[in-house]
Residue, then its C-alpha position, 0 to 999 in steps of 0.5 A: x500499500x502506498x501512503x500519500x505523505x504530502x496529502x496526509x501531512x496537508x490534511x493535518x497541518x493545512x495548505x499553510x506550507x509555503x514552497x520556499x527552499x529551506x532546511x526543516x528538522x523533520x522531528x521538529x515539523x512533526x512534533x510541532x504539528x502533533x504528528x510525532x505519534x501519527x497513528x494510521x488506522x489501516x481499515x479507514x485507509x483501506x475503506x477510503x480506497x474501497x479495499x479490504x485485507x485480512x492480516x495474519x501474523x507470526x503468531x498464527x504460524x506458531x499456533x499451527x506450527x509451535x516447533x518454530x521460532x518467531x524469525x522462522x514463523x515470519x519466514x513462512x509468513x513472508x513465503x506465503x504472501x510471495x506464493x499465495x494464489x487467489x484461487x487457491x486461498x490463504x488459510x491454515x492449511x496453506x500455512x501448514x503446507x508452506x511451513x512444512x515446505x520450509x521447515x520439514x518436521x522429523x517423521x517422529x513429530x508427524x507420526x506423533x501428531x497423527x496419531x493424536 
């Protein structure tokens, strides 16, 4: 997603910015205009563009593959995004499949889970 920072700043500051070549301390600019802690509501941005998004996190990956660490789970999620096919979908099975391809479980672990 691309955020138009110019439009965003103008919506907060207004059009009182003059096009004059100068040096501005970005921290001062943002702090003096109460933009130092800019919270962007992703749902509002998406709604403005008439878009939706479903968010998956590394924690979702870990819930199906607790043997993975956070970095490995993040890698699985990134690979899921890279190979995602809208005709197939993005679901728990897809996450498990990608995780297994990247980080195969030992046969003993697979057998134990299948029996349970």
